[in-house]
PADRENMAR-989984 format. One record per atom (N, C-alpha, C): x, y, z. Coordinates in steps of 0.05 Angstrom, whole numbers, padded with zeros to 5 digits, always signed. Layout:
BEGIN
XYZ ...
END
This chain:
BEGIN
+02512+02145+01976 +02497+02121+01987 +02516+02114+02014 +02493+02105+02032 +02506+02098+02066 +02521+02072+02061 +02542+02079+02075 +02558+02047+02072 +02550+02020+02087 +02533+02029+02099 +02517+02004+02115 +02489+01997+02103 +02483+02003+02074 +02459+02002+02066 +02445+01980+02070 +02420+01978+02060 +02402+01948+02066 +02386+01960+02039 +02372+01935+02044 +02350+01927+02013 +02334+01951+02015 +02322+01965+02040 +02307+01984+02034 +02318+02005+02024 +02336+02011+02026 +02358+02035+02013 +02361+02030+01982 +02354+02004+01970 +02361+02005+01938 +02334+02005+01921 +02338+02020+01895 +02315+02022+01880 +02298+01994+01885 +02277+02001+01871 +02253+01973+01877 +02267+01949+01855 +02271+01922+01862 +02279+01904+01833 +02265+01904+01816 +02269+01894+01792 +02251+01888+01778 +02241+01858+01781 +02218+01853+01776 +02209+01825+01777 +02193+01822+01758 +02200+01796+01749 +02183+01785+01721 +02169+01755+01736 +02139+01762+01737 +02130+01734+01744 +02120+01717+01727 +02122+01689+01729 +02114+01671+01708 +02088+01679+01705 +02081+01660+01690 +02043+01663+01678 +02030+01643+01696 +02039+01626+01706 +02030+01614+01730 +02042+01619+01759 +02028+01607+01780 +02034+01623+01804 +02063+01604+01815 +02082+01624+01826 +02113+01617+01820 +02113+01600+01848 +02131+01582+01835 +02144+01564+01863 +02177+01559+01860 +02183+01578+01852 +02216+01581+01851 +02225+01604+01838 +02248+01613+01842 +02264+01647+01838 +02289+01639+01828 +02298+01657+01816 +02324+01673+01810 +02327+01699+01812 +02348+01706+01829 +02352+01729+01836 +02381+01729+01822 +02380+01749+01803 +02404+01755+01779 +02412+01780+01780 +02441+01785+01788 +02453+01804+01796 +02474+01820+01772 +02468+01841+01763 +02486+01855+01739 +02511+01858+01747 +02527+01869+01736 +02556+01879+01730 +02565+01905+01736 +02586+01909+01737 +02591+01942+01739 +02587+01959+01725 +02571+01985+01732 +02557+02005+01717 +02536+01995+01701 +02522+01968+01705 +02493+01964+01690 +02471+01965+01713 +02453+01958+01712 +02430+01959+01729 +02420+01929+01720 +02395+01931+01734 +02375+01903+01732 +02367+01899+01713 +02362+01919+01692 +02352+01913+01664 +02369+01899+01647 +02396+01895+01660 +02418+01885+01642 +02409+01857+01626 +02402+01839+01651 +02390+01807+01643 +02358+01804+01636 +02349+01830+01643 +02319+01816+01640 +02311+01812+01609 +02329+01825+01591 +02321+01814+01565 +02332+01791+01552 +02342+01777+01569 +02353+01750+01571 +02331+01729+01575 +02318+01741+01577 +02296+01714+01588 +02275+01700+01565 +02272+01723+01543 +02256+01699+01522 +02276+01683+01509 +02302+01694+01508 +02321+01673+01501 +02329+01640+01513 +02313+01651+01537 +02326+01618+01557 +02308+01602+01539 +02278+01608+01528 +02265+01589+01516 +02252+01560+01538 +02246+01581+01567 +02235+01562+01580 +02205+01557+01575 +02202+01533+01584 +02175+01519+01580 +02155+01546+01589 +02136+01544+01579 +02122+01563+01576 +02098+01563+01601 +02092+01542+01615 +02084+01537+01646 +02104+01537+01666 +02128+01552+01660 +02145+01552+01679 +02134+01564+01706 +02145+01559+01730 +02138+01570+01754 +02159+01584+01766 +02181+01605+01749 +02201+01612+01758 +02192+01646+01760 +02203+01659+01781 +02200+01683+01788 +02224+01695+01783 +02234+01718+01771 +02258+01732+01760 +02262+01751+01776 +02285+01760+01795 +02278+01782+01800 +02311+01796+01800 +02311+01820+01786 +02337+01836+01780 +02337+01858+01797 +02355+01857+01824 +02364+01876+01836 +02372+01900+01819 +02383+01924+01834 +02397+01939+01822 +02416+01949+01847 +02446+01949+01838 +02462+01953+01853 +02466+01984+01864 +02470+01996+01887 +02463+02017+01896 +02485+02034+01881 +02491+02061+01882 +02507+02074+01865 +02525+02092+01884 +02546+02086+01880 +02573+02087+01893 +02601+02091+01878 +02623+02108+01890 +02645+02120+01882 +02658+02088+01873 +02675+02090+01855 +02689+02064+01845 +02720+02080+01839 +02740+02064+01849 +02760+02072+01858 +02776+02074+01825 +02774+02049+01815 +02788+02043+01789 +02785+02065+01767 +02753+02077+01763 +02745+02102+01752 +02750+02125+01761 +02766+02128+01776 +02778+02162+01787 +02756+02162+01805 +02741+02144+01820 +02724+02158+01847 +02692+02162+01826 +02692+02157+01802 +02667+02161+01790 +02640+02145+01809 +02623+02158+01815 +02606+02142+01822 +02582+02135+01799 +02578+02105+01798 +02565+02091+01784 +02547+02065+01805 +02527+02048+01785 +02518+02025+01804 +02545+02005+01807 +02550+02001+01824 +02571+01975+01836 +02560+01961+01870 +02565+01935+01865 +02557+01916+01885 +02585+01922+01909 +02606+01929+01897 +02625+01931+01920 +02646+01955+01896 +02670+01968+01917 +02687+01980+01896 +02705+01966+01886 +02719+01973+01867 +02739+01958+01848 +02766+01975+01857 +02786+01966+01872 +02806+01982+01880 +02824+01977+01859 +02835+01961+01845 +02856+01953+01825 +02846+01945+01801 +02864+01951+01779 +02861+01934+01748 +02865+01910+01748 +02892+01895+01770 +02886+01865+01784 +02866+01866+01802 +02844+01854+01791 +02819+01850+01804 +02817+01832+01822 +02835+01814+01826 +02835+01795+01845 +02852+01792+01867 +02873+01821+01863 +02891+01827+01884 +02885+01845+01905 +02859+01853+01900 +02852+01876+01919 +02826+01871+01925 +02815+01864+01937 +02777+01854+01936 +02772+01877+01960 +02751+01886+01953 +02733+01908+01974 +02714+01886+01987 +02736+01871+02005 +02714+01856+02030 +02695+01864+02041 +02694+01885+02050 +02672+01899+02065 +02652+01898+02052 +02652+01914+02026 +02632+01921+02005 +02624+01900+01999 +02635+01871+01991 +02622+01848+01984 +02610+01838+02008 +02613+01841+02038 +02599+01833+02048 +02576+01849+02052 +02571+01879+02049 +02549+01892+02053 +02530+01884+02029 +02537+01885+02008 +02522+01869+01984 +02513+01842+01989 +02530+01824+02000 +02519+01799+02008 +02491+01791+02025 +02500+01816+02046 +02477+01813+02060 +02453+01826+02054 +02456+01840+02031 +02432+01850+02018 +02426+01827+02002 +02427+01805+01985 +02423+01795+01975 +02415+01766+01989 +02426+01768+02021 +02412+01752+02033 +02380+01760+02047 +02381+01784+02045 +02349+01798+02046 +02323+01790+02029 +02345+01790+02000 +02327+01791+01975 +02324+01753+01978 +02338+01736+01983 +02329+01713+01994 +02306+01707+02010 +02314+01719+02033 +02289+01717+02055 +02265+01734+02049 +02263+01747+02028 +02237+01760+02016 +02227+01745+02006 +02237+01733+01990 +02226+01706+01968 +02217+01684+01986 +02227+01676+02010 +02219+01655+02026 +02200+01667+02038 +02199+01687+02052 +02169+01701+02063 +02149+01697+02038 +02157+01698+02013 +02130+01695+02002 +02120+01666+01992 +02137+01646+02005 +02132+01618+01999 +02147+01602+01982 +02171+01615+01969 +02192+01600+01959 +02215+01593+01980 +02217+01566+01981 +02235+01550+02000 +02268+01561+01985 +02284+01556+02004 +02315+01565+01998 +02321+01548+01974 +02318+01525+01979 +02322+01506+01956 +02311+01504+01933 +02294+01522+01929 +02278+01533+01902 +02291+01557+01891 +02314+01565+01902 +02321+01591+01890 +02351+01595+01883 +02352+01600+01858 +02375+01605+01840 +02390+01630+01847 +02418+01637+01854 +02428+01659+01854 +02441+01664+01830 +02439+01681+01812 +02454+01688+01791 +02470+01709+01794 +02494+01713+01767 +02511+01739+01768 +02528+01742+01752 +02531+01768+01742 +02552+01767+01717 +02575+01791+01731 +02594+01780+01726 +02622+01796+01741 +02620+01796+01763 +02622+01824+01771 +02622+01829+01801 +02602+01819+01817 +02575+01821+01800 +02546+01806+01813 +02551+01774+01815 +02569+01763+01800 +02570+01740+01805 +02591+01733+01830 +02608+01749+01835 +02620+01747+01858 +02601+01750+01889 +02583+01765+01887 +02568+01768+01910 +02553+01740+01910 +02540+01731+01886 +02522+01714+01885 +02545+01684+01891 +02565+01684+01882 +02580+01657+01895 +02583+01665+01926 +02593+01687+01941 +02601+01689+01966 +02570+01687+01981 +02551+01694+01973 +02526+01694+01985 +02509+01670+01985 +02516+01648+01968 +02505+01624+01964 +02527+01610+01987 +02555+01614+01985 +02569+01597+02007 +02561+01604+02034 +02549+01625+02040 +02549+01634+02073 +02519+01633+02078 +02500+01634+02060 +02472+01635+02063 +02465+01613+02088 +02445+01620+02110 +02442+01599+02127 +02424+01575+02124 +02420+01578+02097 +02403+01556+02083 +02414+01547+02060 +02416+01525+02046 +02425+01513+02020 +02405+01524+02003 +02412+01536+01976 +02397+01547+01960 +02397+01524+01932 +02380+01534+01913 +02385+01508+01889 +02412+01508+01881 +02423+01531+01882 +02453+01537+01861 +02461+01561+01858 +02482+01565+01848 +02499+01597+01839 +02507+01592+01806 +02497+01607+01797 +02505+01618+01771 +02520+01633+01767 +02550+01629+01760 +02571+01652+01764 +02583+01656+01735 +02579+01676+01721 +02579+01684+01693 +02603+01703+01693 +02625+01702+01684 +02644+01715+01676 +02653+01727+01702 +02664+01714+01724 +02664+01722+01749 +02692+01707+01767 +02699+01713+01782 +02712+01700+01799 +02712+01697+01833 +02730+01683+01847 +02723+01683+01877 +02753+01677+01888 +02764+01707+01891 +02780+01705+01909 +02788+01689+01929 +02816+01674+01941 +02820+01665+01965 +02806+01682+01988 +02819+01711+01984 +02810+01727+02009 +02785+01733+02024 +02767+01724+02002 +02733+01722+02001 +02731+01704+02024 +02740+01678+02027 +02732+01653+02035 +02740+01646+02063 +02722+01649+02076 +02717+01645+02112 +02719+01614+02116 +02730+01601+02124 +02719+01567+02126 +02698+01565+02150 +02699+01585+02168 +02681+01579+02190 +02661+01590+02188 +02651+01604+02163 +02623+01607+02160 +02614+01602+02134 +02621+01583+02121 +02616+01560+02106 +02592+01541+02108 +02563+01547+02098 +02542+01527+02111 +02535+01507+02086 +02548+01509+02061 +02534+01494+02039 +02558+01486+02019 +02561+01466+02036 +02584+01455+02025 +02577+01433+01994 +02554+01431+01991 +02542+01416+01971 +02531+01442+01952 +02532+01461+01955 +02523+01477+01929 +02534+01473+01905 +02509+01467+01890 +02510+01467+01859 +02526+01496+01846 +02548+01488+01832 +02558+01515+01825 +02566+01517+01793 +02557+01529+01775 +02565+01528+01741 +02572+01559+01747 +02603+01553+01730 +02613+01579+01727 +02620+01574+01697 +02615+01602+01676 +02628+01601+01649 +02638+01626+01646 +02652+01626+01626 +02669+01646+01623 +02680+01647+01599 +02695+01672+01584 +02700+01677+01560 +02732+01675+01555 +02740+01662+01538 +02768+01655+01538 +02790+01678+01528 +02770+01703+01520 +02782+01728+01512 +02778+01744+01535 +02763+01745+01556 +02759+01760+01572 +02787+01777+01578 +02779+01804+01579 +02802+01812+01581 +02790+01835+01615 +02777+01832+01627 +02760+01844+01646 +02772+01831+01676 +02756+01805+01676 +02769+01783+01691 +02776+01763+01670 +02804+01763+01672 +02815+01738+01652 +02814+01714+01657 +02819+01691+01645 +02808+01666+01642 +02832+01650+01662 +02855+01657+01668 +02871+01653+01679 +02859+01660+01713 +02848+01685+01713 +02838+01691+01749 +02817+01675+01747 +02794+01668+01731 +02772+01653+01732 +02780+01623+01742 +02796+01614+01729 +02806+01587+01729 +02817+01578+01758 +02837+01602+01764 +02844+01601+01789 +02824+01602+01811 +02802+01611+01802 +02784+01615+01827 +02770+01591+01824 +02759+01570+01799 +02744+01545+01803 +02767+01530+01810 +02791+01522+01812 +02815+01510+01825 +02806+01516+01857 +02805+01544+01863 +02806+01543+01891 +02775+01531+01908 +02758+01536+01891 +02729+01526+01899 +02732+01499+01900 +02748+01488+01880 +02739+01450+01879 +02771+01441+01904 +02783+01458+01908 +02807+01449+01936 +02792+01449+01952 +02769+01466+01959 +02749+01469+01984 +02731+01449+01988 +02729+01429+01964 +02708+01408+01967 +02685+01415+01945 +02682+01437+01934 +02657+01452+01918 +02658+01434+01893 +02639+01425+01883 +02626+01413+01861 +02621+01437+01837 +02642+01444+01825 +02637+01465+01801 +02633+01452+01775 +02613+01463+01761 +02612+01455+01736 +02631+01481+01724 +02641+01476+01702 +02658+01499+01681 +02659+01486+01651 +02645+01517+01643 +02645+01518+01609 +02658+01544+01605 +02668+01541+01579 +02685+01563+01565 +02672+01573+01539 +02677+01595+01533 +02668+01605+01501 +02680+01620+01491 +02686+01618+01471 +02707+01641+01455 +02699+01672+01447 +02693+01680+01470 +02684+01711+01469 +02704+01725+01489 +02691+01750+01490 +02708+01768+01517 +02685+01771+01537 +02685+01793+01550 +02664+01800+01577 +02634+01803+01573 +02624+01781+01567 +02605+01775+01552 +02583+01754+01553 +02557+01753+01549 +02552+01725+01544 +02546+01721+01514 +02540+01696+01506 +02541+01685+01481 +02514+01661+01482 +02503+01655+01454 +02479+01644+01450 +02485+01609+01467 +02509+01608+01454 +02511+01575+01466 +02507+01579+01503 +02513+01594+01505 +02527+01602+01543 +02493+01597+01553 +02478+01617+01532 +02444+01620+01548 +02432+01595+01546 +02436+01581+01523 +02427+01554+01519 +02436+01537+01547 +02465+01538+01551 +02477+01521+01577 +02454+01533+01603 +02449+01558+01604 +02438+01566+01631 +02414+01555+01632 +02398+01558+01606 +02376+01551+01601 +02369+01518+01621 +02387+01502+01603 +02383+01475+01613 +02391+01470+01642 +02405+01489+01651 +02419+01488+01676 +02399+01495+01701 +02384+01512+01697 +02363+01532+01714 +02336+01508+01707 +02328+01497+01683 +02308+01476+01686 +02311+01450+01703 +02339+01439+01701 +02346+01417+01717 +02345+01422+01746 +02348+01449+01757 +02347+01455+01789 +02322+01464+01799 +02305+01479+01778 +02282+01489+01787 +02259+01480+01774 +02255+01459+01753 +02234+01452+01737 +02231+01424+01743 +02212+01411+01763 +02202+01383+01758 +02185+01382+01738 +02202+01355+01726 +02182+01343+01695 +02170+01314+01713 +02148+01314+01702 +02133+01287+01708 +02134+01270+01689 
END
C-alpha cells in the first residue's frame, strides 16, 4: 500500500441504501484485521424504522504491515506500534486515514447529503479515525459513534479543531483487554477537558459489541438522523 494512499486506492466501500431516497448517511469504520463487512450484519439488529432514509457506508481499510503483529500485512487504518496502545500512536498513519474519511464525507456531500446529516462511526482503531476526523473536518457532522476505542492526547491539535459542539457517543466494555477501560476513560476525560460533550456508556463485555449497546446505537442514530413529525 502506498504510504500516501487516497480513497481511489482502497477497495470499493460496501454501500447499503435505504428503501427510500437517502437524506442522511453513516460512514462506519471497522477495527484492525477486519473489513467493511464486519458491521454490515449489524443493520437488521438496529431495528430502524422501515422508512428510514439513512445510507450506510462501510469502507475497507488498506492492507499494510502492522508492527505488533510482527509486520504481518492486514487491513489496518494505521500502524499499531506497541501493545500499550495509547503510549505510541502512529499519528502519520492516523492522519492519512482521516484524510481518506474526509474524502468519503465529501463524496456523500456531493451526492446531496449535508455534513450535518452524516454520522461517523468506528470500532476500535476505526473509532479513533472517526473521532479524529469528526473533530477536524471543515464542517460539523451530525456526530461520532466511538465504540471500544480511545483518543490519546498526542492526536489532539488545538489549532485544527473545527467542531467544538460535536456530539460524541463513546461505549466500552468493562472487561476489554485490547483497549482497557482505563485507557478509554482517560480519553473521555481528556475530550471533556477540552470542552466536548461526551455521552458515555459501559457494558460488561470484552472487545466487542452487545445487544444492549446496539439498542443504544439505534436510539442515538435516530435522534441524530431521523426527523419525526
